[in-house]
C-alpha positions in Angstrom: 0.0 -23.7 -21.8 -3.2 -24.4 -20.5 -5.3 -21.1 -21.3 -8.3 -19.6 -22.5 -7.7 -16.7 -24.6 -10.6 -14.3 -25.2 -10.7 -12.2 -28.5 -8.6 -9.2 -28.5 -10.5 -6.1 -27.1 -9.9 -2.4 -27.2 -11.4 -1.5 -24.0 -13.4 -3.1 -21.3 -16.9 -2.2 -20.1 -18.1 1.2 -19.4 -15.5 2.8 -21.8 -12.7 2.4 -19.4 -9.1 2.7 -20.6 -8.3 -0.4 -18.3 -8.0 -3.3 -20.9 -6.6 -6.3 -18.4 -5.5 -7.1 -15.0 -2.5 -9.4 -14.2 -1.7 -11.1 -10.8 1.5 -12.4 -9.7 0.7 -15.8 -7.6 2.9 -16.4 -4.5 2.4 -13.7 -1.9 -0.3 -11.8 -4.2 -2.8 -14.5 -5.2 -1.9 -16.8 -2.4 -0.3 -16.7 0.9 2.7 -18.9 0.0 6.0 -17.0 0.4 6.5 -18.4 3.8 6.1 -21.8 2.4 8.9 -21.3 -0.1 11.2 -20.2 2.5 10.2 -23.1 4.7 10.7 -25.6 1.8 14.4 -23.9 1.1 15.3 -24.1 4.6 14.2 -27.8 4.8 16.1 -28.8 1.7 19.4 -27.0 2.8 19.1 -28.5 6.4 19.0 -31.9 4.9 22.1 -31.0 3.0 23.8 -29.9 6.2 23.5 -26.1 5.8 21.5 -23.3 7.6 20.0 -20.5 5.9 20.5 -16.9 6.9 17.0 -15.2 7.6 18.4 -12.2 5.5 18.8 -14.3 2.4 14.9 -14.4 2.3 14.5 -11.1 0.8 16.8 -12.1 -1.8 15.2 -15.0 -2.9 11.6 -13.9 -2.6 9.7 -13.3 -6.0 12.5 -14.2 -8.4 12.9 -17.2 -10.8 13.9 -20.4 -9.5 17.2 -20.7 -11.2 18.2 -17.2 -9.6 17.1 -18.2 -6.1 18.2 -21.6 -6.2 21.7 -20.5 -7.7 22.0 -17.9 -5.0 21.5 -20.4 -2.2 23.8 -23.0 -3.7 26.7 -20.1 -4.0 25.9 -18.8 -0.4 25.9 -22.2 1.3 28.3 -24.0 -0.8 26.0 -26.9 -0.8 27.2 -29.9 -2.9 24.3 -30.3 -5.3 23.7 -29.1 -8.8 21.0 -26.5 -9.9 18.9 -28.8 -11.7 19.0 -31.1 -8.9 18.1 -28.4 -6.3 15.3 -27.0 -8.6 13.6 -30.4 -8.2 13.9 -30.8 -4.6 12.4 -27.3 -4.0 9.6 -27.9 -6.1 9.0 -31.2 -4.5 9.4 -29.7 -1.1 6.9 -26.9 -1.8 4.5 -29.1 -3.5 4.3 -31.2 -0.4 3.3 -28.3 1.6 0.6 -27.0 -0.7 -1.0 -30.5 -0.9 -2.5 -29.4 2.7 -4.3 -26.5 1.2 -3.2 -22.9 0.1 -4.7 -19.8 1.8 -5.7 -17.0 -0.6 -4.4 -13.5 0.3 -7.2 -11.3 1.8 -9.1 -9.6 -0.9 -7.8 -11.7 -3.8 -11.2 -13.7 -4.3 -13.4 -10.6 -4.0 -11.2 -8.6 -6.8 -11.3 -11.6 -9.3 -15.0 -12.1 -8.7 -15.5 -8.4 -9.6 -13.2 -8.6 -12.6 -15.1 -11.8 -13.9 -18.5 -9.9 -13.2 -17.4 -6.8 -15.4 -15.6 -9.1 -18.2 -12.2 -7.5 -17.3 -9.4 -10.2 -19.0 -7.1 -11.6 -16.3 -4.0 -13.3 -16.5 -1.9 -15.1 -13.5 1.7 -14.4 -14.4 4.3 -16.2 -12.1 7.7 -17.1 -12.0 6.9 -20.3 -10.6 7.0 -23.5 -12.6 3.9 -24.9 -14.2 3.6 -27.9 -12.0 3.2 -25.6 -9.1 0.9 -23.1 -11.0 -1.7 -25.9 -11.8 -1.4 -27.6 -8.3 -2.2 -24.2 -6.5 -4.9 -23.3 -8.7 -6.3 -26.7 -8.3 -6.3 -26.3 -4.6 -7.8 -22.8 -4.4 -10.4 -23.9 -6.8 -13.1 -21.8 -8.8 -12.1 -18.4 -6.7 -9.1 -18.1 -8.8 -10.2 -18.4 -12.3 -8.2 -16.6 -15.1 -8.5 -16.1 -18.7 -4.6 -17.0 -19.0 -1.8 -18.2 -17.0 2.0 -17.8 -17.5 4.4 -19.8 -15.9 8.1 -19.1 -15.3 9.4 -22.2 -17.1 7.5 -21.4 -20.1 9.0 -18.0 -20.9 12.7 -17.8 -22.2 13.3 -14.8 -19.6 11.1 -14.5 -16.4 10.9 -11.8 -14.2 12.5 -9.2 -13.4 12.7 -9.3 -17.6 9.3 -7.8 -19.0 9.0 -10.9 -21.0 6.2 -12.6 -19.0 4.0 -9.4 -18.9 4.4 -8.6 -22.5 3.4 -12.3 -23.3 0.4 -11.8 -21.0 -0.7 -8.6 -22.9 0.0 -9.9 -26.3 -1.9 -13.1 -25.8 -5.0 -11.3 -24.5 -4.8 -8.4 -27.4 -4.4 -5.8 -24.8 -1.7 -2.9 -24.8 0.7 -3.2 -21.9 0.3 0.5 -21.0 -3.4 -0.3 -20.4 -3.1 -3.1 -18.2 -2.8 -3.2 -14.3 -0.5 -5.4 -12.6 -0.6 -6.4 -8.8 2.6 -7.6 -7.3 4.1 -8.1 -4.0 8.0 -8.1 -4.7 10.7 -5.7 -6.2 11.4 -8.5 -8.7 7.9 -8.7 -10.0 7.2 -5.0 -10.0 10.4 -4.5 -12.1 9.2 -6.9 -14.7 5.7 -5.2 -14.9 7.2 -1.7 -15.2 9.7 -2.8 -17.8 6.8 -4.1 -19.6 5.0 -0.6 -19.7 2.4 -1.6 -17.3 0.7 0.2 -14.4 1.4 -1.4 -10.9 -0.3 -1.9 -7.6 2.4 -3.1 -5.2 1.1 -5.2 -2.3 4.4 -5.8 -0.3 4.5 -9.3 1.3 8.1 -9.6 2.6 10.2 -6.6 1.8 9.0 -3.1 1.6 8.2 -1.5 -1.9 8.4 2.3 -2.3 5.9 4.2 -4.4 7.0 5.7 -7.6 5.5 7.2 -10.8 3.1 4.8 -12.5 3.4 2.7 -9.2 0.8 2.8 -6.2 1.6 0.9 -3.0 -1.2 -0.5 -0.9 -1.3 -2.6 2.4 -3.7 -5.2 1.2 -5.7 -6.4 -1.9 -8.7 -5.6 0.3 -7.9 -1.9 -0.7 -8.0 -2.8 -4.6 -11.2 -3.0 -6.6 -12.2 -2.3 -10.2 -12.7 1.5 -9.6 -9.5 1.7 -8.0 -7.7 0.3 -10.7 -9.5 2.3 -13.3 -8.1 5.5 -11.5 -4.7 4.2 -12.4 -5.5 5.5 -16.1 -7.3 8.5 -15.4 -6.1 10.9 -18.0 -4.9 8.6 -20.4 -5.8 9.0 -24.0 
């Protein structure tokens, strides 16, 4: 795993109870959910199958094995899960070589967190090869203390393992970590880990809930906003 882990901490600057901030990648950090759907449509078109637009909500935000398995079962395509996983990653990677746009507000939020020495992690269900390529494309605007890939964790989203791993690696209490996610699968993972969640829905709507705030864009999120999630905690 390529990461730089700072020393464990008990709190961030100014005595806040916020200890770390974790961001999802596709649809949260970068505007790539549409590119994944294009990649899936093209791969299955080459196999002689057309994807139903309604399936997009099913495959978004989840682990590659779940999405690929669903599409094989739904279409009856003659391809194995390992073969499809490689084909989808290849198709998606070809698209991101042309550049990947960051989501509005993402660069500003990361810059503010760096300026205040708030530890950050990128936590994605995408594979390491895709994460590294996207971060290379985005450049220094997306700098994290830790990155967690879906193929490096035994159980990825919607299980809590990725966020528990991120918190543990940064020496943070999951209950003192804020997570920014764009899908129900990611939200479920973060909440199962005990984190506070800011949902920025990208493809399908997400309802507000206890310990969860829903916003329209990352442009509404800054350090002061994230600290309010922990107001009243002891």
